[in-house]
GULUM-589132 format. One line per field, with one value per residue (C-alpha): residue number from 1; residue in one letter; x, y, z. Coordinates in nm, 2 decimals. Example, Ala and Ser with C-alpha at 12.3 -4.5 7.8 and 13.67 -1.06 7.14 Angstrom:
BEGIN
num 1, 2;
residu A, S;
px 1.23, 1.37;
py -0.45, -0.11;
pz 0.78, 0.71;
This chain:
BEGIN
num 1, 2, 3, 4, 5, 6, 7, 8, 9, 10, 11, 12, 13, 14, 15, 16, 17, 18, 19, 20, 21, 22, 23, 24, 25, 26, 27, 28, 29, 30, 31, 32, 33, 34, 35, 36, 37, 38, 39, 40, 41, 42, 43, 44, 45, 46, 47, 48, 49, 50, 51, 52, 53, 54, 55, 56, 57, 58, 59, 60, 61, 62, 63, 64, 65, 66, 67, 68, 69, 70, 71, 72, 73, 74, 75, 76, 77, 78, 79, 80, 81, 82, 83, 84, 85, 86, 87, 88, 89, 90, 91, 92, 93, 94, 95, 96, 97, 98, 99, 100, 101, 102, 103, 104, 105, 106, 107, 108, 109, 110, 111, 112, 113, 114, 115, 116, 117, 118, 119, 120, 121, 122, 123, 124, 125, 126, 127, 128, 129, 130, 131, 132, 133, 134, 135, 136, 137, 138, 139, 140, 141, 142, 143, 144, 145, 146, 147, 148, 149, 150, 151, 152, 153, 154, 155, 156, 157, 158, 159, 160, 161, 162, 163, 164, 165, 166, 167, 168, 169, 170, 171, 172, 173, 174, 175, 176, 177, 178, 179, 180, 181, 182, 183, 184, 185, 186, 187, 188, 189, 190, 191, 192, 193, 194, 195, 196, 197, 198, 199, 200, 201, 202, 203, 204, 205, 206, 207, 208, 209, 210, 211, 212, 213, 214, 215, 216, 217, 218, 219, 220, 221, 222, 223, 224, 225, 226, 227, 228, 229, 230, 231, 232, 233, 234, 235, 236, 237, 238, 239, 240, 241, 242, 243, 244, 245, 246, 247, 248, 249, 250, 251, 252, 253, 254, 255, 256, 257, 258, 259, 260, 261, 262, 263, 264, 265, 266, 267, 268, 269, 270, 271, 272, 273, 274, 275, 276, 277, 278, 279, 280, 281, 282, 283, 284, 285, 286, 287, 288, 289, 290, 291, 292, 293, 294, 295, 296, 297, 298, 299, 300, 301, 302, 303, 304, 305, 306, 307, 308, 309, 310, 311, 312, 313, 314, 315, 316, 317, 318, 319, 320, 321, 322, 323, 324, 325, 326, 327, 328, 329, 330, 331, 332, 333, 334, 335, 336, 337, 338, 339, 340, 341, 342, 343, 344, 345, 346, 347, 348, 349, 350, 351, 352, 353, 354, 355, 356, 357, 358, 359, 360, 361, 362, 363, 364, 365, 366, 367, 368, 369, 370, 371, 372, 373, 374, 375, 376, 377, 378, 379, 380, 381, 382, 383, 384, 385, 386, 387, 388, 389, 390, 391, 392, 393, 394, 395, 396, 397, 398, 399, 400, 401, 402, 403, 404, 405, 406, 407, 408, 409, 410, 411, 412, 413, 414, 415, 416, 417, 418, 419, 420, 421, 422, 423, 424, 425, 426, 427, 428, 429, 430, 431, 432, 433, 434, 435, 436, 437, 438, 439, 440, 441, 442, 443, 444, 445, 446, 447, 448, 449;
residu M, T, E, T, T, T, T, V, P, G, S, R, E, R, G, P, E, S, R, F, A, R, Q, S, L, R, G, L, R, A, D, L, F, R, D, V, S, A, Y, R, P, L, P, R, M, R, T, E, G, P, A, W, E, L, I, P, A, G, P, R, E, E, A, G, L, L, P, H, L, G, V, L, G, L, A, L, V, T, F, A, I, S, L, S, G, P, T, D, S, A, P, V, A, L, M, G, G, L, I, V, A, L, P, V, G, L, T, L, L, R, P, V, L, A, W, W, L, S, L, A, A, A, P, I, A, V, M, L, A, G, A, D, L, Y, P, W, S, G, G, S, I, A, G, H, T, A, V, M, T, I, V, A, A, R, T, R, P, R, T, A, A, W, M, W, I, L, S, A, V, Y, S, F, L, A, A, N, A, F, G, G, W, F, G, S, D, A, V, P, M, L, L, F, S, G, V, A, V, A, L, V, T, L, G, Q, A, N, R, T, T, R, R, Q, V, V, E, E, R, T, S, T, A, V, E, R, D, R, R, T, L, L, E, E, R, T, T, I, A, R, E, L, H, D, V, V, A, H, H, M, S, V, V, A, I, Q, A, E, A, A, P, Y, R, V, E, N, P, P, P, E, L, E, R, A, F, V, T, I, R, E, N, A, V, A, A, L, T, E, L, R, R, V, L, G, V, V, R, A, E, D, Y, E, A, P, D, A, P, Q, P, T, L, A, D, L, D, R, L, L, E, N, V, R, D, A, G, L, S, V, T, R, T, V, T, G, A, V, R, E, L, P, P, G, V, E, L, S, A, Y, R, I, V, Q, E, A, L, S, N, T, L, R, H, A, P, G, A, P, A, A, V, E, V, A, Y, V, L, G, G, I, G, L, R, V, V, N, G, P, S, T, G, L, V, K, P, S, P, G, A, G, H, G, I, T, G, M, R, E, R, V, A, M, L, S, G, E, M, T, T, E, A, T, P, D, G, G, Y, E, V, T, V, F, L, P, V, A, A, R, E, I, A, R, D, E, H, D, E, H, D, E, A, G, A;
px 9.53, 9.27, 9.25, 9.19, 9.07, 9.18, 8.93, 9.05, 8.85, 8.61, 8.60, 8.32, 8.35, 8.19, 7.98, 7.94, 7.63, 7.84, 8.12, 7.86, 7.71, 8.05, 8.14, 7.81, 7.85, 8.20, 8.06, 7.80, 8.05, 8.29, 8.02, 7.79, 7.97, 8.33, 8.43, 8.07, 8.17, 8.43, 8.46, 8.38, 8.28, 8.08, 8.32, 8.25, 8.09, 8.32, 8.26, 8.45, 8.34, 8.23, 7.90, 8.07, 8.31, 8.02, 7.99, 8.23, 8.51, 8.36, 8.01, 8.15, 8.37, 8.07, 7.86, 8.06, 7.86, 7.53, 7.52, 7.56, 7.28, 7.06, 7.13, 7.04, 6.72, 6.62, 6.68, 6.44, 6.18, 6.20, 6.16, 5.86, 5.69, 5.74, 5.59, 5.28, 5.20, 4.91, 5.03, 4.89, 5.22, 5.45, 5.76, 5.70, 5.65, 5.97, 6.16, 6.02, 6.11, 6.47, 6.54, 6.45, 6.60, 6.94, 7.06, 6.99, 7.22, 7.48, 7.52, 7.74, 8.01, 7.94, 7.72, 7.72, 7.66, 7.37, 7.20, 7.22, 7.09, 6.80, 6.71, 6.73, 6.51, 6.23, 6.05, 6.11, 5.95, 5.65, 5.60, 5.64, 5.40, 5.13, 5.00, 4.80, 5.05, 5.36, 5.65, 5.74, 5.60, 5.57, 5.88, 6.09, 5.98, 6.10, 6.42, 6.52, 6.46, 6.66, 6.95, 6.96, 6.96, 7.23, 7.45, 7.38, 7.49, 7.82, 7.90, 7.89, 7.56, 7.63, 7.61, 7.28, 7.14, 7.24, 7.08, 6.75, 6.76, 6.83, 6.55, 6.32, 6.42, 6.35, 6.01, 5.91, 6.02, 5.88, 5.55, 5.49, 5.59, 5.36, 5.05, 5.09, 5.25, 4.93, 4.81, 5.15, 5.30, 5.61, 5.52, 5.46, 5.78, 5.99, 5.85, 5.90, 6.25, 6.35, 6.25, 6.44, 6.76, 6.74, 6.72, 7.01, 7.22, 7.15, 7.25, 7.57, 7.66, 7.59, 7.83, 8.09, 8.07, 8.09, 8.39, 8.56, 8.48, 8.63, 8.94, 8.98, 8.94, 9.19, 9.44, 9.38, 9.44, 9.76, 9.88, 9.79, 9.98, 10.28, 10.27, 10.25, 10.55, 10.75, 10.67, 10.78, 11.10, 11.15, 11.10, 11.35, 11.60, 11.57, 11.62, 11.91, 12.07, 12.03, 12.16, 12.46, 12.55, 12.55, 12.77, 13.01, 13.05, 13.13, 13.39, 13.55, 13.57, 13.70, 13.96, 14.08, 14.10, 14.24, 14.61, 14.60, 14.49, 14.79, 15.13, 15.39, 15.18, 15.38, 15.36, 15.19, 14.90, 14.87, 14.85, 14.59, 14.37, 14.42, 14.31, 14.01, 13.91, 13.95, 13.74, 13.47, 13.46, 13.45, 13.18, 12.98, 13.01, 12.89, 12.61, 12.48, 12.50, 12.31, 12.05, 12.03, 11.77, 11.51, 11.57, 11.36, 11.17, 11.39, 11.71, 11.97, 12.24, 12.59, 12.80, 13.09, 13.22, 13.14, 13.43, 13.57, 13.82, 14.08, 14.03, 14.10, 14.46, 14.32, 14.07, 14.34, 14.57, 14.28, 14.21, 14.58, 14.59, 14.31, 14.53, 14.43, 14.71, 14.58, 14.73, 14.60, 14.65, 14.52, 14.51, 14.40, 14.40, 14.30, 14.03, 13.76, 13.42, 13.07, 13.01, 12.76, 13.00, 13.29, 13.09, 12.94, 13.28, 13.43, 13.15, 13.17, 13.54, 13.48, 13.21, 13.41, 13.71, 13.48, 13.34, 13.70, 13.78, 13.46, 13.45, 13.81, 14.02, 14.40, 14.35, 14.53, 14.32, 14.38, 14.19, 14.21, 14.07, 14.05, 13.96, 13.82, 13.65, 13.29, 13.33, 13.52, 13.59, 13.65, 13.78, 13.82, 13.95, 14.07, 14.24, 14.11, 14.09, 14.39, 14.18, 14.38, 14.09, 13.73, 13.51, 13.26, 12.89, 12.73, 12.37, 12.41, 12.33, 12.67, 12.64, 12.28, 12.38, 12.65, 12.41, 12.16, 12.43, 12.54, 12.18, 12.11, 12.39, 12.28, 12.61, 12.71, 12.83, 12.94, 13.04, 13.19, 13.43, 13.78, 13.95, 14.18, 13.89, 13.88, 13.61, 13.60, 13.37, 13.38, 13.19, 13.16, 13.00, 12.92, 12.98, 12.81, 13.04, 12.88, 12.95, 13.31, 13.33, 13.16, 13.41, 13.71, 13.56, 13.52, 13.88, 14.00, 13.81, 13.96, 14.31, 14.26, 14.13;
py 15.69, 15.44, 15.09, 14.81, 14.46, 14.16, 13.88, 13.54, 13.41, 13.13, 13.23, 13.41, 13.62, 13.44, 13.65, 13.61, 13.38, 13.14, 13.13, 13.08, 12.79, 12.63, 12.67, 12.53, 12.22, 12.17, 12.18, 11.93, 11.70, 11.73, 11.69, 11.41, 11.24, 11.22, 10.96, 10.85, 10.54, 10.72, 10.59, 10.88, 10.74, 10.96, 11.10, 11.07, 11.36, 11.58, 11.54, 11.85, 12.13, 12.21, 12.02, 11.70, 11.71, 11.63, 11.29, 11.01, 10.93, 10.59, 10.71, 11.03, 10.84, 10.63, 10.94, 11.02, 10.76, 10.94, 11.07, 10.71, 10.59, 10.88, 10.78, 10.42, 10.54, 10.73, 10.42, 10.22, 10.50, 10.49, 10.11, 10.14, 10.40, 10.19, 9.88, 10.09, 10.15, 9.98, 9.64, 9.28, 9.09, 9.09, 8.99, 9.28, 9.52, 9.40, 9.44, 9.79, 9.88, 9.76, 9.94, 10.28, 10.22, 10.08, 10.40, 10.59, 10.36, 10.37, 10.75, 10.64, 10.52, 10.64, 10.94, 11.03, 10.67, 10.65, 10.95, 10.79, 10.46, 10.64, 10.82, 10.50, 10.32, 10.57, 10.43, 10.07, 10.16, 10.31, 10.00, 9.76, 9.97, 9.98, 10.31, 10.57, 10.84, 10.87, 10.92, 10.89, 10.64, 10.72, 10.53, 10.68, 11.03, 10.97, 10.79, 11.02, 11.33, 11.17, 11.09, 11.44, 11.60, 11.37, 11.43, 11.81, 11.81, 11.65, 11.85, 12.20, 12.39, 12.36, 11.98, 12.00, 12.24, 12.00, 11.70, 11.89, 12.01, 11.66, 11.53, 11.79, 11.69, 11.33, 11.42, 11.62, 11.34, 11.05, 11.23, 11.27, 10.91, 10.77, 10.97, 11.35, 11.62, 11.76, 11.42, 11.33, 11.38, 11.55, 11.90, 11.80, 11.59, 11.87, 12.12, 11.89, 11.79, 12.14, 12.28, 12.00, 12.05, 12.43, 12.41, 12.17, 12.37, 12.69, 12.52, 12.39, 12.73, 12.89, 12.64, 12.70, 13.07, 13.04, 12.82, 13.06, 13.35, 13.16, 13.08, 13.44, 13.56, 13.31, 13.41, 13.77, 13.72, 13.53, 13.80, 14.06, 13.88, 13.84, 14.20, 14.30, 14.08, 14.23, 14.58, 14.50, 14.35, 14.65, 14.88, 14.68, 14.68, 15.06, 15.12, 14.87, 15.05, 15.40, 15.29, 15.08, 15.33, 15.61, 15.43, 15.30, 15.65, 15.78, 15.50, 15.58, 15.96, 15.90, 15.65, 15.90, 16.18, 15.98, 15.99, 16.37, 16.38, 16.20, 16.37, 16.16, 15.84, 15.53, 15.39, 15.07, 15.29, 15.48, 15.17, 15.03, 15.34, 15.33, 14.96, 15.05, 15.33, 15.11, 14.83, 15.07, 15.24, 14.89, 14.77, 15.09, 15.05, 14.69, 14.77, 15.04, 14.81, 14.53, 14.72, 15.03, 14.87, 14.92, 15.29, 15.36, 15.18, 15.33, 15.23, 15.10, 14.86, 14.99, 14.85, 14.76, 14.41, 14.15, 13.99, 13.65, 13.40, 13.61, 13.87, 13.62, 13.74, 14.09, 13.94, 13.75, 14.05, 14.24, 13.99, 13.97, 14.34, 14.28, 14.04, 13.71, 13.47, 13.29, 13.07, 12.97, 12.64, 12.59, 12.25, 12.15, 12.34, 12.70, 12.81, 13.06, 12.94, 13.07, 13.41, 13.28, 13.01, 13.26, 13.51, 13.25, 13.09, 13.43, 13.52, 13.18, 13.22, 13.58, 13.48, 13.19, 13.42, 13.68, 13.41, 13.32, 13.69, 13.72, 13.38, 13.28, 13.59, 13.52, 13.17, 13.08, 12.99, 12.80, 12.84, 12.55, 12.58, 12.27, 12.28, 11.95, 11.83, 11.86, 12.19, 12.35, 12.25, 12.49, 12.43, 12.69, 12.57, 12.77, 12.67, 12.73, 13.08, 13.21, 13.36, 13.69, 13.87, 13.84, 13.69, 13.92, 13.81, 13.74, 13.73, 13.36, 13.43, 13.36, 12.98, 13.02, 13.26, 13.02, 12.73, 12.93, 13.01, 12.65, 12.53, 12.78, 12.62, 12.26, 12.21, 12.04, 12.19, 12.05, 12.24, 12.08, 12.14, 12.01, 11.78, 12.06, 12.29, 12.48, 12.49, 12.37, 12.46, 12.24, 12.33, 12.17, 12.38, 12.18, 12.31, 12.15, 12.01, 12.21, 12.53, 12.44, 12.35, 12.68, 12.88, 12.70, 12.77, 13.14, 13.15, 12.98, 13.23, 13.52, 13.38, 13.33, 13.68;
pz 5.87, 5.74, 5.90, 5.66, 5.74, 5.53, 5.50, 5.40, 5.10, 5.20, 5.57, 5.75, 6.06, 6.35, 6.60, 6.97, 6.92, 6.72, 6.98, 7.26, 7.08, 7.02, 7.38, 7.49, 7.27, 7.40, 7.76, 7.67, 7.52, 7.82, 8.08, 7.94, 7.65, 7.75, 8.01, 8.05, 8.26, 8.46, 8.82, 9.05, 9.39, 9.63, 9.89, 10.26, 10.43, 10.64, 11.01, 11.13, 11.35, 11.70, 11.66, 11.55, 11.84, 12.07, 11.91, 12.00, 11.75, 11.64, 11.55, 11.41, 11.17, 11.06, 11.01, 10.70, 10.52, 10.57, 10.21, 10.08, 10.30, 10.17, 9.81, 9.89, 10.06, 9.75, 9.55, 9.78, 9.76, 9.38, 9.38, 9.61, 9.39, 9.08, 9.26, 9.35, 8.99, 8.81, 8.69, 8.69, 8.69, 8.99, 8.79, 8.55, 8.84, 9.00, 8.68, 8.63, 8.98, 8.94, 8.61, 8.76, 9.11, 9.00, 8.83, 9.15, 9.34, 9.06, 9.12, 9.42, 9.17, 8.81, 8.81, 8.44, 8.34, 8.59, 8.43, 8.08, 8.21, 8.39, 8.07, 7.87, 8.13, 8.11, 7.79, 7.91, 8.24, 8.07, 7.85, 8.15, 8.37, 8.10, 8.25, 8.07, 8.13, 7.91, 7.84, 8.22, 8.47, 8.83, 8.92, 8.64, 8.74, 9.09, 8.98, 8.71, 8.93, 9.21, 8.97, 8.83, 9.18, 9.30, 8.99, 9.01, 9.38, 9.27, 8.95, 8.82, 8.74, 8.36, 8.39, 8.57, 8.30, 8.02, 8.20, 8.23, 7.87, 7.73, 7.95, 7.80, 7.45, 7.53, 7.68, 7.37, 7.12, 7.33, 7.40, 7.03, 6.97, 7.24, 7.15, 7.17, 7.38, 7.54, 7.68, 7.84, 8.19, 8.04, 8.16, 8.52, 8.51, 8.38, 8.63, 8.92, 8.82, 8.72, 9.06, 9.23, 9.02, 9.05, 9.43, 9.45, 9.21, 9.40, 9.72, 9.56, 9.43, 9.77, 9.94, 9.67, 9.72, 10.10, 10.07, 9.83, 10.07, 10.36, 10.16, 10.05, 10.41, 10.53, 10.26, 10.34, 10.71, 10.64, 10.40, 10.66, 10.93, 10.70, 10.60, 10.97, 11.05, 10.77, 10.87, 11.23, 11.10, 10.88, 11.17, 11.39, 11.10, 11.06, 11.43, 11.43, 11.14, 11.30, 11.64, 11.52, 11.25, 11.50, 11.75, 11.49, 11.35, 11.70, 11.74, 11.41, 11.50, 11.85, 11.72, 11.47, 11.73, 12.02, 11.91, 11.91, 12.27, 12.40, 12.39, 12.20, 12.17, 12.11, 11.75, 11.87, 12.02, 11.69, 11.49, 11.72, 11.68, 11.31, 11.31, 11.52, 11.29, 10.98, 11.13, 11.23, 10.89, 10.72, 10.95, 10.89, 10.52, 10.52, 10.76, 10.53, 10.23, 10.40, 10.60, 10.38, 10.17, 10.44, 10.45, 10.14, 9.87, 9.60, 9.76, 9.51, 9.62, 9.57, 9.30, 9.53, 9.47, 9.74, 9.92, 9.81, 9.92, 9.74, 10.02, 10.29, 10.35, 10.42, 10.67, 10.85, 10.87, 11.01, 11.29, 11.36, 11.42, 11.67, 11.86, 11.72, 11.62, 11.31, 11.05, 10.71, 10.51, 10.16, 9.99, 9.64, 9.32, 9.39, 9.14, 9.12, 9.25, 9.18, 9.35, 9.59, 9.72, 9.74, 9.94, 10.17, 10.24, 10.32, 10.55, 10.73, 10.80, 10.91, 11.15, 11.29, 11.36, 11.51, 11.75, 11.84, 11.92, 12.13, 12.31, 12.32, 12.34, 12.32, 12.18, 11.86, 11.55, 11.23, 10.90, 10.65, 10.30, 10.09, 9.72, 9.61, 9.29, 9.43, 9.61, 9.89, 10.25, 10.53, 10.88, 11.15, 11.48, 11.78, 12.11, 12.46, 12.59, 12.78, 13.05, 13.04, 12.87, 12.96, 12.68, 12.52, 12.54, 12.20, 12.08, 11.97, 11.61, 11.46, 11.44, 11.32, 11.04, 10.93, 10.92, 10.71, 10.46, 10.44, 10.41, 10.13, 9.93, 10.02, 10.21, 10.54, 10.86, 11.19, 11.51, 11.82, 12.10, 12.07, 12.33, 12.44, 12.52, 12.20, 11.93, 11.57, 11.28, 10.97, 10.65, 10.31, 10.03, 9.71, 9.36, 9.07, 8.80, 8.53, 8.72, 8.75, 8.38, 8.29, 8.51, 8.35, 8.01, 8.09, 8.22, 7.90, 7.68, 7.87, 7.84, 7.47, 7.43;
């Protein structure tokens, strides 16, 4: 098959040189022509580290202004160099010193504008100084080099390169205008400023590279610690799965075989063993579904439906078979809620009743479910323990798990002891109005279908 290329009439294919030139011009415009007078104050120096800790807090705070003092010092040096030039008029020398020193100080606030002013002040300084060298006077050489090094230290290397290139263009044009390229001080000025700017740029690039390496190492260390923690949790979860699954399987087998080991067992005992076996099998199934994901990377969750509030009657019958006297009260218009809310509500009631069985055996319990406009309210309350059965110790994670489920749905939860010595868990799970409307719309469409 032959590949054909269609060329739009009037257009020319642009090579990499053209793209490089366009990108370079965009960089020049962005660095030196856009937002020339932008306010970019010089930040304070960071005074952190073991060495700075040896200095008292007050002086250490003031030490952050050392870069600012250094810039002002360079401005004074530039002013002094300009005053030392050959001139017969003190006011003219003072003016020449100010126009080359002020841009150096302006780099503290507006660095790009300071560079343009320094470049514009160069021919004025030459005319005021009346020296034989051109197109740079002694003060403008010092001042312009100081400005470029300061701006280079605060910006990217591309900006420093463009500043030096434009300064070279000015040197070439102004040298020819003043009397010739070979009799000027343009070459020494460009060599001196080029070395200074290159050194500062290399130092800036080195600091940036070091900072990036430190950030990458820190990020790598954090990720390594997180991965180690996840691996430890995975190992614990696998061991938990293996141990609990084994013992639950043994409980289910023994509960199934126990009635056959007793001659003529009463019906109540048979039903109790059947309930034990069903609970063990159900717990084993849920345990494998929840923790089975850590057994292998290619584990696929089963397609079995998650329990909802519609399964609440089955849950209550289950705990009644275990010896808990529990009642249920439902208020409001019963409706289907989002799956996440349904599952969390079911699990919260399940955990609250499990806590009642463990910590208050023999106590009656009541479950209240209230369907309201903004969500669903749950209340599980139990009376005091009868004291006939010893409470079972728990790990203390039941309340924590319920709070995590409630927080995940941006709900509210309160737990407190009741005046009669029991315990109460109250939960509200919000449901957005649009989700309710969507569910009602889906129900209406299903009814219409």
